[in-house]
C-alpha positions in Angstrom: -147.5 -23.1 105.8 -147.4 -23.1 102.0 -144.5 -23.5 100.1 -144.3 -21.5 96.9 -142.5 -23.8 94.6 -141.3 -21.4 92.1 -139.7 -19.1 95.0 -137.5 -21.8 95.9 -133.9 -21.5 94.0 -133.8 -24.8 91.8 -129.9 -24.6 92.0 -130.1 -25.1 95.8 -132.2 -28.1 95.6 -130.1 -30.1 92.8 -127.2 -29.2 95.2 -128.7 -31.0 98.0 -129.8 -34.0 95.7 -126.4 -34.2 94.4 -124.9 -33.8 98.1 -127.0 -36.6 99.2 -126.2 -38.9 96.3 -122.8 -38.6 96.7 -123.0 -39.2 100.4 -124.7 -42.4 99.6 -122.5 -43.7 96.8 -119.2 -42.8 99.5 -121.0 -44.7 102.0 -121.5 -48.0 99.6 -117.8 -47.5 98.5 -116.6 -47.3 102.3 -118.8 -50.5 103.0 -117.7 -52.4 100.1 -113.8 -51.2 100.6 -114.1 -53.0 104.2 -115.4 -56.2 102.8 -112.7 -56.2 100.3 -110.1 -55.7 102.6 -110.9 -58.5 104.7 -111.2 -60.8 101.6 -108.4 -60.1 100.4 -106.4 -61.0 103.9 -108.5 -63.8 104.0 -107.1 -65.1 100.7 -103.5 -64.4 101.7 -103.9 -66.3 105.0 -105.7 -69.4 103.2 -102.8 -69.3 100.4 -100.2 -69.1 103.0 -101.6 -72.0 105.1 -101.5 -73.9 102.0 -98.5 -72.7 100.8 -96.5 -75.2 103.1 -97.7 -78.3 101.1 -96.2 -76.5 98.0 -92.6 -76.5 99.5 -92.2 -80.0 100.8 -90.0 -82.6 99.0 -92.3 -84.7 97.2 -92.6 -88.3 98.1 -92.1 -89.4 94.5 -89.5 -87.1 93.6 -86.4 -89.1 93.0 -83.2 -87.3 95.0 -81.1 -84.7 93.3 -78.4 -82.5 94.4 -78.2 -78.8 93.8 -76.5 -78.8 90.5 -79.0 -81.2 89.1 -82.1 -78.7 90.5 -80.8 -75.5 89.4 -80.2 -77.0 85.9 -83.0 -78.7 85.0 -85.6 -77.1 86.7 -88.5 -78.0 84.5 -87.4 -82.0 84.8 -88.8 -81.8 88.6 -91.8 -79.3 87.5 -94.6 -82.2 87.6 -93.2 -83.6 90.8 -94.5 -80.3 92.7 -98.2 -80.9 90.9 -99.7 -82.3 94.2 -98.6 -79.7 96.3 -99.7 -77.0 93.7 -102.8 -78.6 93.2 -103.6 -76.6 96.8 -102.6 -73.4 96.1 -104.0 -73.2 92.5 -107.5 -71.9 93.7 -106.2 -69.0 94.9 -104.1 -67.8 92.2 -105.0 -65.9 88.8 -105.2 -68.3 85.8 -101.7 -67.8 84.2 -99.5 -70.1 83.1 -96.5 -67.5 83.2 -97.3 -67.2 87.1 -97.6 -71.1 87.7 -94.0 -71.6 86.2 -92.7 -68.5 88.5 -94.3 -70.1 91.5 -92.8 -73.6 90.7 -89.3 -72.0 90.0 -89.9 -70.6 93.5 -90.5 -73.3 94.8 -87.2 -75.7 93.4 -85.3 -72.5 94.4 -86.4 -73.5 98.2 -86.1 -77.3 97.7 -82.2 -76.3 96.4 -81.5 -74.2 99.3 -82.5 -76.3 102.0 -80.7 -79.2 99.9 -77.5 -76.9 99.9 -77.7 -76.9 103.9 -78.1 -81.2 103.5 -82.0 -81.3 104.5 -85.0 -82.2 102.5 -88.0 -80.3 103.8 -90.8 -83.1 104.6 -93.4 -80.4 106.5 -93.3 -77.0 105.7 -95.6 -74.2 107.8 -95.8 -70.5 107.4 -96.6 -68.5 110.4 -97.1 -64.4 110.0 -94.8 -62.5 112.1 -96.3 -59.4 110.0 -98.6 -58.3 107.5 -98.8 -54.9 105.8 -101.9 -54.9 103.2 -102.8 -52.1 101.2 -106.2 -52.3 99.3 -107.3 -50.3 96.8 -110.3 -50.4 95.0 -109.6 -53.5 92.6 -106.0 -54.2 93.6 -104.3 -55.1 96.6 -100.6 -55.8 97.8 -98.8 -56.3 100.7 -95.5 -57.4 102.5 -95.2 -60.2 104.5 -93.1 -61.7 107.1 -92.9 -65.4 107.9 -91.6 -67.6 110.4 -91.1 -70.4 108.4 -91.3 -74.1 110.8 -89.2 -76.9 108.6 -89.5 -80.5 109.8 -86.5 -82.4 107.6 -86.0 -85.7 106.8 -84.0 -86.8 109.9 -86.6 -85.4 112.0 -85.2 -82.0 112.8 -87.1 -78.7 113.5 -85.9 -75.9 111.7 -87.3 -72.3 112.1 -86.2 -69.8 109.5 -87.2 -66.0 108.7 -88.8 -65.3 105.3 -90.5 -62.3 103.6 -92.5 -61.9 101.1 -94.6 -59.7 98.6 -97.9 -60.5 97.2 -100.1 -58.8 94.8 -103.7 -59.5 94.3 -106.4 -58.4 92.0 -110.1 -58.5 92.2 -111.4 -60.3 89.4 -114.4 -61.8 88.4 -116.1 -61.0 91.8 -113.3 -62.5 93.6 -109.5 -61.6 94.8 -107.0 -64.2 93.0 -103.2 -63.6 93.5 -101.3 -62.4 90.4 -97.9 -62.5 91.6 -96.0 -64.0 94.9 -92.4 -63.3 96.1 -90.7 -65.4 98.5 -87.0 -64.5 99.9 -84.8 -65.4 102.8 -83.7 -62.9 105.2 
């Protein structure tokens, strides 16, 4: 069978080429989205595993009462640096974000001091995680069962919720905002 090329409708051929191109593009994007979703979830899991070391009372930090912690927070930020270094690789390089996270850690410590305890070991276990990943951004609502061992060897379990926002920057996910609040 001989096909006469002059009799084929060029519009139909171009339409099929366009459909093929769009199908290949969509397939690639769906594949990338699956990988990015997995990477974002892994980053949030790793970040939360390291977060516990940031929310402990540093051994070199002097004793303080709740008023001191609330009145002069910045005085205590350098003591948090050792724990902060563990979560820093997951964060977007931004001084305002660093300050916000340190304020949150001091607030967590002051909440525990008001209840008469110093956390010496903290771990976060997910109770739920709802992540929404779009092309280059992700956000999630997190629930945690926070296990706290205090300086007097008591074990506590508290429920916290959190929100996390991520962006895909320089071929990797980074956290651009994180909030933690007690329920």
